[in-house]
C-alpha positions in Angstrom: 0.0 0.0 0.0 3.1 2.2 -0.2 2.1 5.6 -1.7 -1.1 4.1 -3.2 -4.6 5.4 -2.7 -8.0 3.6 -2.9 -10.7 6.2 -3.2 -13.3 3.6 -3.7 -12.6 2.1 -0.3 -12.2 5.4 1.6 -15.7 5.6 3.1 -15.5 2.1 4.5 -12.1 2.4 6.0 -13.1 5.7 7.6 -16.2 4.0 9.0 -14.0 1.3 10.5 -11.9 4.0 12.3 -15.1 5.6 13.7 -16.2 2.2 15.0 -12.8 1.5 16.6 -12.7 5.0 18.3 -16.2 4.6 19.6 -15.3 1.2 21.1 -12.2 2.7 22.8 -14.1 5.8 24.0 -17.6 4.4 24.9 -18.5 7.6 27.0 -17.6 9.9 24.1 -20.4 12.1 22.8 -21.1 14.5 20.0 -18.6 12.8 17.7 -17.6 14.8 14.6 -15.7 13.1 11.8 -13.4 15.2 9.7 -12.5 13.3 6.5 -9.4 13.8 4.4 -9.1 14.3 0.6 -8.9 10.8 -0.9 -5.7 11.6 -2.7 -3.0 14.3 -2.9 -3.2 15.1 0.8 0.3 14.5 2.2 2.7 17.5 2.4 5.7 15.6 3.6 7.3 12.6 1.8 10.6 10.8 2.2 12.1 8.3 -0.3 15.3 6.2 -0.4 17.1 6.3 -3.7 18.1 3.0 -5.4 20.9 2.9 -8.0 21.3 0.4 -10.8 24.1 1.2 -13.2 23.3 4.6 -14.7 19.7 4.5 -13.5 18.2 5.8 -10.2 14.7 5.7 -8.8 12.7 6.2 -5.7 12.0 3.3 -3.4 10.2 2.6 -0.1 10.5 -0.5 2.1 7.5 -2.6 2.9 7.5 -2.7 6.7 6.1 -6.2 6.9 8.3 -7.9 4.3 11.3 -5.5 4.3 11.1 -5.8 0.5 12.1 -2.7 -1.5 9.3 -1.3 -3.7 10.0 1.0 -6.6 8.0 4.2 -6.5 7.4 5.9 -9.8 4.4 7.9 -8.6 2.9 8.9 -5.3 -0.8 9.9 -5.4 -0.8 10.3 -1.6 1.5 13.3 -1.9 0.0 16.7 -2.5 -0.1 17.7 -6.1 3.0 19.8 -6.1 5.1 16.9 -4.7 3.5 14.3 -7.0 4.2 16.5 -10.1 7.7 17.3 -9.0 8.9 13.8 -8.3 9.3 12.5 -11.9 10.8 15.7 -13.1 13.3 15.8 -10.2 14.4 12.2 -10.8 14.8 12.8 -14.5 17.1 15.8 -13.7 19.1 13.7 -11.2 19.6 10.8 -13.6 21.0 13.2 -16.1 23.6 14.8 -13.8 26.3 12.7 -12.3 27.1 15.4 -9.7 23.6 15.2 -8.2 23.2 11.4 -8.6 26.6 10.1 -7.2 25.9 8.4 -3.9 22.6 10.1 -3.4 20.9 8.1 -0.6 17.5 9.8 0.1 15.3 12.6 -1.0 12.8 14.4 1.3 10.0 16.7 0.3 8.3 19.3 2.4 5.6 21.3 0.6 2.9 23.8 1.6 -0.6 24.7 0.4 0.8 28.2 -0.1 3.0 26.9 -2.9 6.5 26.6 -1.3 8.7 23.5 -1.8 11.7 22.4 0.1 13.8 19.4 -1.2 16.5 17.8 0.9 19.1 15.7 -0.9 20.9 13.3 1.4 24.3 11.8 0.4 26.6 9.0 1.5 29.6 11.2 0.5 31.0 14.6 1.4 29.4 17.5 -0.5 31.0 20.5 1.2 33.5 22.2 -1.2 32.1 20.1 -4.1 31.6 22.9 -6.6 30.2 20.6 -9.2 27.4 19.6 -6.8 26.7 23.2 -5.8 26.4 24.3 -9.3 24.2 21.4 -10.2 21.9 22.0 -7.2 21.5 25.7 -8.2 20.6 24.7 -11.7 18.1 22.3 -10.3 16.4 25.1 -8.3 16.3 27.4 -11.3 14.9 24.7 -13.6 12.2 23.1 -11.3 9.5 24.5 -9.0 11.7 24.2 -5.9 11.8 27.1 -3.4 14.8 25.8 -1.3 17.3 22.9 -1.5 19.2 21.4 1.4 22.2 19.2 0.8 23.0 16.8 3.6 25.8 14.4 4.3 27.5 13.1 7.5 28.0 16.2 9.7 27.3 18.5 6.7 24.4 20.7 5.8 24.3 23.1 2.8 21.4 25.5 2.4 20.1 26.9 -0.8 19.0 29.2 0.7 16.8 28.3 3.8 15.8 25.2 5.9 12.1 26.1 6.2 9.0 26.8 4.3 6.1 29.0 5.4 2.7 27.4 5.4 -0.6 29.4 5.2 -3.7 27.8 6.7 -7.2 29.2 6.3 -9.6 28.6 9.2 -12.9 30.2 9.9 -12.2 33.0 7.5 -8.9 33.8 9.1 -5.4 33.2 7.7 -2.6 31.8 9.8 1.1 31.6 8.8 3.5 29.0 10.1 7.2 28.6 9.7 7.9 24.8 9.2 11.5 23.8 9.6 13.0 20.7 7.9 13.1 17.7 10.2 10.8 19.3 12.7 7.3 18.1 13.4 4.5 19.5 11.3 1.0 18.1 10.6 1.5 16.0 7.4 -2.0 16.5 6.1 -2.6 20.3 5.8 -6.2 19.9 4.8 -7.1 18.0 7.9 -4.8 20.3 10.0 -7.2 23.2 9.0 -10.1 21.1 10.3 -8.3 20.4 13.5 -7.8 24.1 14.1 -11.5 24.8 13.3 -12.7 22.2 15.8 -10.4 23.5 18.6 -11.6 27.0 18.0 -15.2 25.9 18.0 -15.0 24.1 21.4 -13.0 27.0 22.8 -15.7 29.5 22.1 -15.0 33.2 22.7 -13.8 35.2 25.7 -13.0 32.0 27.5 -10.6 33.3 30.1 -6.9 32.3 29.9 -5.5 29.2 28.2 -2.4 27.2 29.0 -1.1 24.8 26.4 1.4 22.0 26.8 3.4 20.5 23.9 2.8 23.5 21.7 5.4 22.8 19.0 5.7 25.7 16.6 2.6 27.3 18.0 0.2 25.6 15.6 -2.8 25.5 17.9 -1.9 28.3 20.3 -1.6 30.9 17.5 -5.0 29.9 16.0 -6.7 29.9 19.4 -5.2 33.2 20.7 -8.2 35.3 19.7 -10.5 32.9 21.6 -8.9 33.7 25.0 -7.9 36.7 27.0 -4.3 35.4 27.2 -2.4 32.3 26.2 0.7 30.7 27.8 2.2 27.9 25.8 5.1 25.6 26.6 7.3 23.4 24.6 10.6 21.5 25.4 12.2 21.6 21.9 14.5 24.6 21.5 14.0 24.6 17.7 10.2 24.5 18.0 10.2 27.4 20.6 12.3 29.5 18.3 10.0 28.8 15.4 6.9 29.5 17.5 8.4 33.0 18.4 8.8 33.7 14.7 5.2 32.6 14.0 3.8 34.7 16.8 5.4 37.8 15.3 4.4 36.8 11.7 0.8 36.5 12.8 0.7 39.7 14.9 -0.3 37.9 18.0 0.0 40.0 21.2 -1.6 37.9 23.9 0.5 34.7 23.6 3.8 33.9 25.3 5.9 30.7 24.7 8.3 29.3 27.3 10.7 26.4 26.9 9.6 24.0 29.6 8.7 20.3 30.0 5.2 19.5 31.1 6.5 18.2 34.4 8.2 21.5 35.0 5.1 23.4 34.3 3.3 21.5 37.0 6.1 22.4 39.4 6.0 26.0 38.4 2.2 26.2 38.9 2.7 24.6 42.4 5.1 27.5 43.4 8.6 26.4 42.3 10.7 29.3 40.9 12.3 28.9 37.5 14.7 31.4 35.9 13.0 30.9 32.6 9.8 32.4 34.1 11.4 35.6 35.5 9.6 37.7 32.8 6.3 35.8 33.2 3.8 37.0 35.8 2.4 33.5 36.3 0.0 34.5 39.2 -1.7 37.0 37.0 -3.1 34.3 34.7 -6.6 33.0 35.3 -6.5 29.7 33.4 -9.9 28.4 32.5 -8.7 25.9 29.9 -5.8 23.6 29.4 -4.9 22.3 26.0 -2.7 19.2 25.6 -1.4 17.5 22.5 1.0 14.9 23.9 3.2 12.3 22.2 1.9 8.8 21.5 2.7 7.8 25.1 0.0 10.1 26.3 0.1 12.1 29.5 2.5 11.2 32.3 1.2 10.7 35.8 2.1 14.2 37.0 0.6 15.9 34.0 -2.5 13.8 34.1 -3.1 14.9 37.6 -2.4 18.5 36.8 -4.8 18.5 33.9 -7.7 17.6 36.2 -7.3 20.9 38.1 -8.7 22.9 35.2 -12.3 23.7 34.4 -12.0 22.8 30.8 -9.7 20.4 29.0 -9.0 20.2 25.2 -7.1 17.0 24.5 -5.7 16.2 21.0 -4.4 12.6 20.7 -2.4 10.8 18.1 -2.9 7.4 19.8 -6.5 6.5 20.8 -5.3 3.7 23.2 -3.4 6.1 25.4 -6.2 8.6 25.2 -8.6 6.0 26.4 -6.3 5.2 29.3 -6.0 8.9 30.2 -9.7 9.5 30.0 -10.3 6.8 32.7 -8.7 9.3 35.1 -10.0 12.6 33.5 -13.6 11.5 33.4 -13.6 11.0 37.2 -13.7 14.8 37.5 -14.8 15.9 34.0 -17.5 15.1 31.5 -16.8 14.7 27.7 -18.8 17.4 25.8 -17.4 16.9 22.3 -15.3 14.3 20.4 -13.7 14.4 17.0 -11.9 12.0 14.7 -9.4 13.7 12.3 -8.4 11.4 9.5 -4.8 12.7 9.1 -3.6 9.3 7.7 -6.1 7.8 5.2 -5.6 4.1 4.3 -3.7 3.4 7.5 -4.8 2.3 11.0 -3.7 5.6 12.6 -6.3 7.8 14.2 -6.0 11.4 15.3 -8.7 12.4 17.7 -9.9 15.3 19.9 -11.9 15.4 23.2 -13.3 18.5 25.0 -14.2 18.0 28.6 -15.7 20.2 31.3 -15.6 19.8 35.1 -18.5 17.9 36.6 
């Protein structure tokens, strides 16, 4: 099923996900299902490169059999990637400087029309003037905004390592810097629906919001106008820096981002002093809502307990099994008001979901 799409089966596979989510969350109510386009929906794609004599082509490995599968087309990828792939490979085959020991190609595209291509080599490319000239020609010839050349301990930028995505939600436009090798939602069409749902359950004038695991500010920026003030936290230094750029780009003036782990946030709210909070007047916040978007492992014990202290909880999950586990605790003190299934990954078993809870 690598890179393939099956539009004729989409409705039934989505119905199966709905059934599975309802079985895992039997107390969930008001379930909304947000479908994906049935093709050309993925804005990130990574392919190994296989060489045979003077030929080269994309491959992926079947996870079950470990067999390599030749990829000549990828209808899962958004149109700009799908259209670029054969043209890029044709150019690489024709240029020895680009093809020699090329190991992998990664694509990062946006709905706003930008394209970043990363060429990864099993050889040194720094000071390789032939490669640099060929890469520049490639960018001039093809619809590529930025090229990155990578090799062991080497990284060459032509001319940036990020793209800027533009998402349209509820008549508003949000801009996000998306850095190569950093987490971004792979399906921008469903990402817009996720932001819409989060804004809907937030309502307006809903007090102050605290967000954990905020990444590049994806949700906190889109939710800022729903709340009086927003305080968001993230442990990744790269993501925090990107979030600060996104705050400025979107003209947000009621959102602050701090570099802290979820466990540290719990300690800070319990009174522990942190140097990183010296410019944050934490007692002045009146948090009515907490927003969490944890990793697949779900909430840790400390964070799960902290979350229960808030009047309202918005929980975005990439792993319904750990969401179900966490809800066993959260629903002791809170009731589920709204539930959502976001089909970020069509034709796979993966489920993204959202739950909005209020205190009993």
